[in-house]
C-alpha positions in Angstrom: -20.6 -17.5 0.2 -17.2 -19.2 0.3 -16.8 -18.6 -3.5 -17.3 -14.9 -3.0 -14.8 -14.8 -0.1 -12.2 -16.5 -2.2 -12.8 -14.2 -5.2 -12.2 -11.1 -3.1 -9.0 -12.4 -1.5 -7.4 -14.1 -4.5 -4.0 -12.7 -5.5 -1.9 -13.3 -8.6 1.8 -13.4 -8.5 3.9 -13.0 -11.7 7.4 -14.5 -11.9 9.9 -13.4 -14.6 12.1 -16.5 -14.6 14.8 -14.6 -16.6 15.3 -12.5 -13.4 14.6 -15.2 -10.8 18.2 -16.1 -10.1 20.3 -15.1 -7.2 21.1 -11.6 -8.6 21.7 -8.4 -6.7 18.6 -6.2 -6.3 20.2 -3.4 -8.4 20.9 -5.8 -11.2 17.4 -7.1 -11.5 15.9 -3.5 -11.3 18.3 -2.2 -13.9 17.5 -5.1 -16.3 13.9 -4.0 -16.2 14.6 -0.3 -17.0 17.9 -0.1 -18.8 16.5 0.3 -22.3 14.2 3.2 -21.5 15.4 6.8 -22.3 17.0 8.8 -19.5 14.1 10.8 -17.9 11.5 8.1 -18.6 13.7 5.5 -17.0 14.3 7.5 -13.9 10.6 8.3 -13.4 9.5 4.8 -14.1 12.2 3.3 -11.9 11.2 5.6 -9.0 7.6 4.7 -9.4 8.4 1.0 -9.4 10.7 1.4 -6.4 8.0 3.2 -4.5 5.6 0.2 -4.8 8.5 -2.2 -4.3 9.3 -0.4 -1.0 5.7 -0.6 0.1 5.7 -4.4 -0.6 8.9 -4.8 1.4 7.2 -3.1 4.3 9.4 0.0 4.3 7.8 2.7 6.5 6.6 5.9 4.9 9.3 8.0 6.5 12.0 5.7 5.1 10.7 5.2 1.5 12.7 8.2 0.1 16.0 6.8 1.5 15.1 3.3 0.3 14.5 4.6 -3.3 17.7 6.6 -3.3 19.7 3.6 -2.2 18.1 1.2 -4.7 18.7 3.8 -7.5 22.4 4.0 -6.6 22.7 0.2 -6.6 21.0 0.0 -10.0 23.1 2.7 -11.6 26.3 1.2 -10.3 25.6 -2.2 -11.8 24.2 -1.1 -15.1 27.3 -2.0 -17.2 27.0 -5.7 -16.1 23.3 -5.8 -17.2 24.4 -5.6 -20.8 26.5 -8.7 -20.6 24.4 -11.5 -22.1 25.0 -15.2 -22.2 25.5 -16.5 -25.8 
């Protein structure tokens, strides 16, 4: 039935409006993970970036490079993520 077809293809998209502005990718990623302890942050960020790369259509042979580059961007911009509007 049409209802069953719609139920199996429906998708949900979540939008975090705090991070929906025109920020750099590394900024947005670091804002999500900056408060986690060192090793947990690194593992969780890599896991997130793996799925992020897949959604971006990055080929399997390029995912590792994509993750490394995104991690570098996030680490470089971390100090700016602590500046909050008052």
